[in-house]
Structure formats: structure tokens, C-alpha cells
C-alpha positions as CSV (number, residue, x, y, z in Angstrom):
1,X,42.6,15.0,4.0
2,X,40.0,15.3,1.1
3,X,40.4,18.1,-1.6
4,X,37.8,20.9,-1.9
5,X,37.8,23.4,-4.6
6,X,36.2,26.7,-3.8
7,X,35.8,29.4,-6.0
8,X,35.8,33.2,-5.4
9,X,32.2,34.2,-5.5
10,X,29.3,36.1,-3.6
11,X,27.2,33.5,-2.0
12,X,24.3,35.3,-2.4
13,X,24.7,36.1,-5.7
14,X,25.0,32.0,-6.8
15,X,22.5,30.7,-4.8
16,X,19.6,33.3,-6.5
17,X,17.2,33.4,-9.3
18,X,17.3,29.4,-10.8
19,X,19.1,27.8,-8.7
20,X,17.3,29.1,-5.4
21,X,14.0,27.8,-7.5
22,X,15.0,24.6,-8.3
23,X,16.7,24.1,-4.3
24,X,14.5,26.6,-2.2
25,X,16.2,24.8,0.5
26,X,19.9,26.1,0.2
27,X,19.9,27.3,3.3
28,X,18.2,25.2,6.3
29,X,18.8,25.6,10.0
30,X,19.0,29.3,9.8
31,X,22.8,28.1,8.6
32,X,24.7,27.2,4.8
33,X,23.5,24.2,3.5
34,X,24.4,24.1,-0.2
35,X,27.5,25.7,-0.6
36,X,29.8,26.5,-3.9
37,X,32.9,24.0,-3.3
38,X,33.8,21.1,-4.7
39,X,34.5,17.6,-3.0
40,X,37.2,16.5,-5.5
41,X,37.2,12.7,-6.5
42,X,39.7,11.3,-8.4
43,X,38.3,9.1,-11.6
44,X,39.5,5.8,-10.5
45,X,37.5,6.2,-7.0
46,X,34.2,7.5,-8.8
47,X,34.8,3.8,-11.0
48,X,35.7,1.8,-8.0
49,X,32.2,3.8,-6.3
50,X,30.2,2.9,-9.5
51,X,31.0,-1.1,-9.8
52,X,30.9,-1.3,-6.1
53,X,27.9,0.5,-5.2
54,X,25.9,-2.2,-8.2
55,X,27.8,-4.9,-6.4
56,X,26.6,-3.9,-2.6
57,X,22.5,-3.1,-4.5
58,X,23.1,-6.9,-5.8
59,X,23.6,-8.3,-2.4
60,X,21.4,-6.8,-1.2
61,X,18.5,-7.7,-3.7
62,X,19.7,-11.3,-2.7
63,X,19.2,-11.1,1.3
64,X,15.9,-9.8,0.8
65,X,15.4,-12.5,-0.9
66,X,16.1,-15.0,1.5
67,X,14.8,-12.9,3.9
68,X,11.2,-12.6,2.2
69,X,10.9,-16.5,1.4
70,X,12.8,-17.9,4.2
71,X,12.8,-15.8,6.9
72,X,10.3,-16.2,10.0
73,X,7.9,-13.2,10.8
74,X,9.3,-13.8,14.4
75,X,12.4,-13.4,12.6
76,X,11.1,-9.8,10.9
77,X,10.0,-8.7,14.3
78,X,12.1,-9.5,16.7
79,X,15.5,-9.1,14.4
80,X,14.2,-6.4,12.2
81,X,11.8,-4.7,13.8
82,X,9.2,-4.4,11.7
83,X,5.3,-4.1,12.7
84,X,3.0,-6.9,11.8
85,X,1.1,-5.5,9.3
86,X,3.9,-4.7,6.8
87,X,5.0,-7.9,6.5
88,X,2.4,-9.2,3.7
89,X,3.1,-6.6,1.5
90,X,7.0,-6.4,2.3
91,X,6.6,-10.4,1.5
92,X,5.9,-10.1,-2.3
93,X,8.6,-9.9,-4.5
94,X,9.2,-7.3,-7.0
95,X,11.6,-8.0,-9.4
96,X,12.6,-4.0,-9.2
97,X,14.2,-1.7,-6.1
98,X,13.4,1.7,-6.9
99,X,15.4,4.6,-5.6
100,X,17.7,4.1,-3.0
101,X,21.1,6.0,-2.1
102,X,23.6,4.1,-0.4
103,X,26.7,5.8,2.8
104,X,29.9,5.2,2.0
105,X,32.8,6.4,3.5
106,X,36.2,6.4,1.6
107,X,39.2,6.1,3.9
108,X,43.4,5.5,3.4
109,X,42.1,2.1,3.2
110,X,40.0,1.6,0.9
111,X,35.7,2.2,0.9
112,X,33.4,1.1,3.1
113,X,29.2,0.8,2.9
114,X,27.6,2.3,5.8
115,X,24.6,2.0,5.6
116,X,21.5,2.1,2.6
117,X,18.7,4.2,2.5
118,X,16.4,2.1,0.4
119,X,12.9,3.9,1.5
120,X,13.0,7.5,1.4
121,X,16.3,8.8,0.1
122,X,16.1,12.6,-0.4
123,X,19.2,15.2,-1.6
124,X,18.2,14.5,-5.4
125,X,17.9,17.8,-7.0
126,X,21.3,18.4,-5.4
127,X,23.3,16.1,-7.0
128,X,20.9,15.6,-10.4
129,X,20.4,19.6,-10.5
130,X,22.9,22.3,-8.5
131,X,26.3,19.6,-8.8
132,X,25.5,20.2,-12.9
133,X,24.8,24.2,-12.9
134,X,27.0,25.0,-10.3
135,X,30.6,22.9,-12.2
136,X,29.0,24.5,-15.1
137,X,29.2,27.6,-14.0
138,X,32.3,27.7,-12.5
139,X,34.9,24.3,-12.9
140,X,36.3,23.2,-16.0
141,X,35.9,19.5,-14.4
142,X,33.2,16.5,-14.9
143,X,30.5,15.1,-12.1
144,X,29.5,12.2,-11.6
145,X,26.2,12.6,-11.5
146,X,25.7,13.5,-14.6
147,X,23.2,10.9,-16.0
148,X,21.7,11.0,-12.7
149,X,18.1,12.7,-14.6
150,X,18.1,10.1,-17.5
151,X,18.8,7.2,-15.3
152,X,16.0,8.7,-12.9
153,X,13.4,8.4,-16.0
154,X,14.3,5.3,-16.8
155,X,13.7,4.3,-13.4
156,X,9.7,5.5,-13.7
157,X,9.9,4.4,-16.7
158,X,10.5,0.3,-16.0
159,X,8.4,0.9,-12.3
160,X,5.3,2.2,-14.0
161,X,5.8,-0.2,-17.4
162,X,6.0,-3.1,-14.1
163,X,2.4,-1.9,-12.2
164,X,1.2,-1.6,-15.6
165,X,1.3,-4.9,-16.6
166,X,0.0,-6.1,-13.1
167,X,-3.3,-3.8,-14.2
168,X,-2.5,-0.6,-11.8
169,X,-2.1,2.2,-15.0
170,X,0.2,4.7,-16.2
171,X,-1.0,7.3,-13.6
172,X,1.4,8.6,-10.4
173,X,0.2,10.3,-7.8
174,X,3.3,12.2,-5.6
175,X,2.9,12.4,-1.8
176,X,4.5,14.0,0.6
177,X,4.3,15.9,3.9
178,X,3.4,19.6,2.2
179,X,4.8,21.5,4.9
180,X,8.7,20.4,5.0
181,X,10.2,22.5,2.0
182,X,12.8,20.3,1.6
183,X,10.5,16.9,1.1
184,X,7.8,18.3,-1.0
185,X,10.6,20.3,-3.2
186,X,12.7,16.8,-3.6
187,X,8.9,14.8,-4.6
188,X,7.8,17.7,-7.3
189,X,11.5,17.2,-9.0
190,X,10.9,13.6,-9.0
191,X,7.4,14.4,-10.5
192,X,8.8,16.2,-13.2
193,X,11.8,13.2,-14.2
194,X,8.6,11.0,-14.2
195,X,6.2,13.3,-16.7
196,X,9.2,13.3,-19.1
197,X,9.1,9.8,-19.1
198,X,5.4,9.9,-20.6
199,X,4.0,9.2,-17.1
200,X,0.4,10.8,-16.0
201,X,1.6,12.3,-13.0
202,X,-0.2,14.5,-10.1
203,X,0.8,15.7,-6.8
204,X,-1.2,15.6,-3.6
205,X,0.0,16.6,-0.3
206,X,0.1,14.2,2.7
207,X,-2.3,15.4,4.8
208,X,-4.8,15.7,1.5
209,X,-5.1,11.8,1.1
210,X,-7.9,10.1,2.3
211,X,-8.3,5.7,2.4
212,X,-11.2,3.9,2.3
213,X,-10.5,0.3,3.6
214,X,-10.6,-2.3,0.9
215,X,-11.5,-0.3,-1.4
216,X,-8.6,2.6,-2.2
217,X,-6.3,5.4,-1.3
218,X,-8.0,8.7,-3.0
219,X,-6.9,12.3,-3.5
220,X,-10.7,14.0,-3.9
221,X,-12.9,12.0,-5.5
222,X,-9.6,10.2,-7.8
223,X,-8.4,6.7,-7.0
224,X,-5.0,6.6,-6.9
225,X,-3.1,3.3,-8.2
226,X,0.6,3.8,-8.0
227,X,2.2,5.8,-4.8
228,X,5.0,7.7,-5.3
229,X,5.1,9.2,-1.1
230,X,8.5,10.6,0.4
231,X,7.4,9.6,4.1
232,X,8.8,6.2,5.9
233,X,6.6,3.0,6.0
234,X,7.8,3.6,10.1
235,X,5.9,6.4,10.6
236,X,2.8,6.0,8.0
237,X,2.2,2.5,9.6
238,X,1.3,4.2,13.1
239,X,-0.5,6.7,11.4
240,X,-4.2,7.0,12.1
241,X,-7.3,9.8,11.0
242,X,-8.3,11.6,13.4
243,X,-12.2,11.9,12.6
244,X,-12.6,7.9,11.7
245,X,-9.9,6.1,13.7
246,X,-8.9,4.1,11.0
247,X,-4.9,3.0,10.9
248,X,-4.1,4.6,7.6
249,X,-0.9,3.0,7.1
250,X,-1.9,-0.6,7.7
251,X,-4.8,-0.1,5.6
252,X,-2.7,0.7,3.1
253,X,-0.8,-1.6,3.4
254,X,-3.5,-4.4,3.2
255,X,-4.2,-3.0,0.0
256,X,-0.5,-2.8,-1.0
257,X,-0.5,-6.8,-0.6
258,X,-3.8,-7.6,-2.1
259,X,-2.5,-6.0,-5.1
260,X,-5.2,-2.6,-5.1
261,X,-2.3,-0.3,-5.5
262,X,1.2,0.0,-6.5
263,X,4.0,2.2,-4.0
264,X,6.9,4.0,-4.8
265,X,10.0,2.3,-2.9
266,X,7.7,-0.8,-2.8
267,X,6.7,-2.6,0.5
268,X,9.4,-5.1,0.0
269,X,12.0,-2.0,0.8
270,X,11.2,-1.9,4.4
271,X,13.3,-5.3,5.4
272,X,16.2,-3.6,3.8
273,X,15.7,0.0,5.3
274,X,15.9,-1.7,9.2
275,X,19.6,-1.6,10.1
276,X,18.7,-4.8,11.5
277,X,19.2,-6.2,8.1
278,X,22.8,-5.2,7.8
279,X,23.1,-7.2,10.8
280,X,21.7,-9.8,9.3
281,X,23.7,-9.7,5.9
282,X,27.1,-10.0,8.0
283,X,25.4,-13.3,9.9
284,X,25.0,-15.2,7.0
285,X,27.6,-13.9,5.7
286,X,29.9,-15.6,8.6
287,X,27.9,-18.5,8.5
288,X,27.8,-19.2,4.6
289,X,29.2,-22.7,4.7
290,X,26.2,-23.2,7.5
291,X,22.9,-22.4,5.0
292,X,24.1,-25.5,2.5
293,X,22.9,-27.6,5.7
294,X,19.6,-25.9,6.7
295,X,18.5,-24.6,3.3
296,X,20.1,-27.0,0.5
297,X,22.2,-24.5,-0.4
298,X,24.9,-21.9,-0.3
299,X,23.9,-18.3,-0.1
300,X,26.7,-16.7,-1.4
301,X,29.3,-17.7,-4.1
302,X,32.9,-17.2,-3.9
303,X,32.7,-13.4,-5.6
304,X,30.4,-13.0,-3.3
305,X,31.4,-13.0,0.0
306,X,34.8,-11.3,-1.7
307,X,32.5,-7.9,-2.0
308,X,30.8,-8.5,1.3
309,X,34.6,-8.8,3.2
310,X,35.8,-6.0,1.2
311,X,32.6,-3.1,1.0
312,X,30.1,-4.0,4.0
313,X,31.5,-3.7,7.6
314,X,31.0,-6.4,10.6
315,X,27.8,-5.6,11.8
316,X,25.9,-7.2,14.8
317,X,23.0,-7.3,17.0
318,X,25.0,-6.7,20.5
319,X,28.0,-4.8,21.1
320,X,30.2,-8.2,22.0
321,X,32.1,-8.9,19.4
322,X,33.9,-5.6,20.0
323,X,33.4,-5.1,23.9
324,X,36.1,-8.7,23.4
325,X,38.6,-7.3,20.7
326,X,38.2,-3.6,21.9
327,X,37.4,-2.1,18.8
328,X,35.4,0.7,18.1
329,X,32.0,0.6,17.0
330,X,28.9,2.4,16.5
331,X,25.4,1.7,17.4
332,X,22.7,2.5,15.2
333,X,19.1,2.4,16.0
334,X,17.4,0.4,13.2
335,X,15.4,2.7,11.5
336,X,17.5,6.4,12.6
337,X,18.0,8.9,10.4
338,X,20.5,12.1,9.6
339,X,22.5,10.4,12.3
340,X,19.6,10.8,14.8
341,X,20.0,7.1,16.8
342,X,23.3,7.0,16.8
343,X,25.9,6.9,19.2
344,X,30.3,5.7,19.0
345,X,32.1,4.3,20.6
346,X,35.7,4.1,21.7
347,X,37.6,1.5,23.2
348,X,37.3,3.7,26.6
349,X,34.2,4.2,26.5
350,X,31.1,6.3,24.8
351,X,32.2,8.9,22.6
352,X,29.9,12.2,23.3
353,X,28.9,12.0,20.3
354,X,25.6,14.4,21.0
355,X,27.9,16.7,21.1
356,X,29.7,16.6,17.9
357,X,26.6,14.9,15.2
358,X,24.4,17.9,13.9
359,X,21.2,15.5,14.2
360,X,21.6,15.8,18.2
361,X,22.5,19.9,18.1
362,X,19.0,20.7,16.0
363,X,15.4,18.8,16.0
364,X,16.5,16.3,19.2
365,X,17.4,19.2,21.7
366,X,14.3,20.6,20.4
367,X,12.1,17.7,20.1
368,X,12.8,15.5,24.0
369,X,10.1,13.2,22.3
370,X,12.0,13.2,19.8
371,X,15.0,12.1,21.2
372,X,13.1,9.5,23.6
373,X,12.2,8.0,19.5
374,X,15.6,7.0,18.6
375,X,17.1,7.0,22.1
376,X,15.3,4.2,22.8
377,X,14.7,2.0,19.4
378,X,16.5,-1.9,18.9
379,X,20.0,-1.2,17.9
380,X,23.0,-2.8,15.8
381,X,26.5,-2.8,16.9
382,X,28.9,-2.0,13.4
383,X,32.8,-1.6,13.2
384,X,33.8,2.4,12.9
385,X,35.3,2.8,10.2
386,X,37.6,6.1,10.2
387,X,36.4,8.9,7.5
388,X,38.2,10.9,5.2
389,X,38.3,15.0,6.5
390,X,37.7,18.0,4.6
391,X,38.0,21.7,5.6
392,X,35.4,24.4,4.0
393,X,34.8,27.7,4.3
394,X,31.7,29.1,5.1
395,X,30.0,32.2,6.5
396,X,30.8,31.3,9.6
397,X,34.4,30.7,9.0
398,X,36.1,27.4,8.3
399,X,34.6,24.2,9.2
400,X,36.7,21.5,9.4
401,X,34.2,17.9,9.0
402,X,34.6,14.6,7.6
403,X,33.1,13.8,4.2
404,X,30.2,11.4,4.0
405,X,29.9,10.1,0.2
406,X,26.2,8.6,-0.5
407,X,25.9,6.5,-4.2
408,X,22.4,6.7,-5.0
409,X,21.6,3.5,-6.9
410,X,18.3,3.3,-9.0
411,X,17.0,0.1,-9.8
412,X,19.8,-1.6,-9.3
413,X,21.7,1.0,-11.6
414,X,24.4,3.5,-10.0
415,X,23.1,6.8,-10.7
416,X,25.5,9.6,-9.1
417,X,26.8,10.8,-5.9
418,X,25.5,13.0,-3.1
419,X,28.5,14.7,-1.0
420,X,28.4,15.8,2.7
421,X,30.7,17.4,5.6
422,X,29.6,17.3,8.5
423,X,30.3,15.9,12.3
424,X,31.8,12.0,12.8
425,X,28.0,11.4,12.6
426,X,26.2,12.8,9.9
427,X,23.3,14.9,10.8
428,X,21.1,17.4,8.7
429,X,23.7,20.1,9.5
430,X,26.1,18.3,7.3
431,X,26.9,20.5,4.4
432,X,26.9,20.0,0.6
433,X,29.5,20.4,-1.5
434,X,29.2,19.2,-5.3
435,X,31.4,16.4,-5.9
436,X,33.8,16.4,-8.9
437,X,35.8,14.2,-10.7
438,X,39.6,15.3,-10.9
439,X,39.7,18.9,-12.1
440,X,41.3,19.3,-16.3
441,X,44.1,22.1,-16.3
442,X,43.1,25.6,-16.4
443,X,40.4,25.1,-14.0
444,X,39.1,28.6,-12.6
445,X,39.3,27.6,-9.0
446,X,41.7,28.5,-6.1
């Protein structure tokens, strides 16, 4: 059971003033989202997460380079689920990975990275700002995300310096779906960190952008040279302008492949975003000796093999290995987000995760098309790893859930933690509780 500390405070008084301005979505879907409770981590756990997240990131980068150089288009399409129009831009190797968040389970027998959002992670204001603010007010303890703002600013410096060297200037336009409050808040938070790095910035809702095929992307009359977009590429690639019929995402990928626009996160991250990539890593791990025969080198050295074995889980393109062993497993859609498209299977059959997943209780029930989208996509199958439980007080009473620890990695460097408490399949109704490192004696927390 993960330890939770909760101060004796009034919720509405806590989430008022500066906090409400910075995190206006502290309530979502008609209920509490951010809680003034703290998920307690031991110092050694954060130290291991710091090192392990960077080690896993290096594994991802190495396999990404392998995929870009050696895997055929047919593999990227059939096994990773990429659209053909994504591939030319995705094959361009950039020396940085951008803003990513790995999801970790810390259990009795160690910690495992179960997913990696390398495309459009959110939750950054919660970790970078709210954790610091609530710890400063209510708890005598340090937070694992204390350097996140500085790391984020340096990340933008490095990214823009690389794009500037490629002739794309020193101005970044930030975009997202303007009507989604969580997305626009996250986007503008990053914009301010980028501006603090001395970079020119602009915000433009996604619906205000227009593309001129073969020429460029524009906001009003200004051409965009570097674009930060909090909008999934697997959605964007299918977008079409109603008036002209232009396939916006496909034209944007052509511009990126031709070096006419820089994109954050880069198009190459669509390869690592696919959950098929996790199965690819494990397949290469199990066949490491064969890469010598086929490619003339072993992909992973002994230390990398140890890291994969220690921190990643067996993941396959079929459930047959788990049917043979009788192990519990999760089936995950290639492009599943916020728990959508995930089912859990026990040795006796399907566990009704659609009743325990917050994802199912909101958008999937309200939008049958979305449920069909996530339910019908190809899946990978991953060994189920037991999650730590936690009990946290809410306005609806005590909530007993499971802790999922998000770990941000910016350009390969550990940046901070996003701790959430939800169902076995963590969905968009999971509670956010700030992370804290073992409180010192004398804390006012009860």
C-alpha cells in the first residue's frame, strides 16, 4: 500500500487564486481531479526512477534508430500501425526526442515501465507548478519535479538551436485544439517556458492554421517555421480542410520531410508512440543473438539487455505466449490514450475493465464512435504487472485505487513525476496527487 499524506485544508480554498489560474481544470468531468494529498516516495525510489527512466529512454532511442534505418515500410505500417504518409518524415533522424512521459508501476518486486507517451504528454503544469506550490504550503518535504521548469526551458533551447541550425529560425508557434481547456493550459505553460529561454513565441489555435501545399503552414499571414503541437499525429494525419479538401496532416508531413518546417515533438516520435514499438523492443531483445546474423552486429550490449530485462515487460503482437503460460496480461490498442482501448485478462478470462476503467465511464460511453475507434484498432499484449494500491480522501468519500507513476524525460533527461491514483486501467478520471519525497520530522501533515 502506497503511503498518502493529506493536510487538513478546505478544498475550495486550496484551489483558488493563483492555483486556479494556473490549473483551471483542477476539477474535470464534474468531479475533483487535483487533490491536496501527497503520494509519498522514498528517496531511493526517486533516485532509481531518475536513472531507470533515462536508461529506458536510451533503449527507445537506440531501437528508434534501428527502425528508421533497417525496418521496411511494410513493418512500420503493419506492425506499428503508421500511415504511409507519416513514414518519410518519421525516418528523418533528429538528435533529440523532445518532451516525453513514461508510465511506471512501482511494486513489491521492483519497478516496470509499462508505456511511453512520446508524442503529446500532458500533466506538465501539475508536476512543474502544482507539486511545488502545494508542497511549499502544506508539507515539509522536497518534490521530485523541483527542477522541471528549468529542464523544460533548457529543452526548448536545445531543440530550437538544432532547428535554427537547419535554417528554421528562432520562433515557435504553439498550437492545440483551442476549446479543450486542459490542452490549451498545458500548451501555454510550455509556451512561457520556451519564452523564458529567450525564444520568440506565438500561440495559435489549431483551427486557425492553414496550409499551402508544398509551400508552408500559416497563421494568418505569417508563415510558421517551428511548430509545437499538442495534437496527436495519428489524428492529424487524417484531418482535411472542409473548404478545399486539402489533407492537412499529409501535407504537413511532406513539409517536414522536405525540411520546410520543424515540428515539436518531431515526426520520428510517431514510431515510438505506437505501442507496437514496445513489442518490437521485446522481440529484438529475445532475438538479440540473431541480429548478428542478419545485420552484422548485436543490437543490445550486455548492460542494455540487463536494463530491458529489469525495467520492461514481455510484450508481444499476439496473446499466445500468455495463453500458454496462464499469465495475466493487458491488451492495448496501438494508439490507445488515457486507458482507452485497454482490456485486462486474467487466467480465467476477460476481467471487466470497462467497468473499472475511468476511460470507459466518460468519453467511451458518451461517444460510441470513439469506443469503436479504440476498440477496433490493432493491439499488443503485455504481461500484467501488479500495481500498488492507495487510499485517498475525496469529496465522495475515501477512494481506494491504484498508483501509476508518470516520469517525464525531456531530451533524454529525467525531469519530474506525475503521480495519479485511479482504476487498474488508469483513465482520464484518475486523481492527480502531487508526489513528495519522504517527509522530514515535524511535518504538519496528518
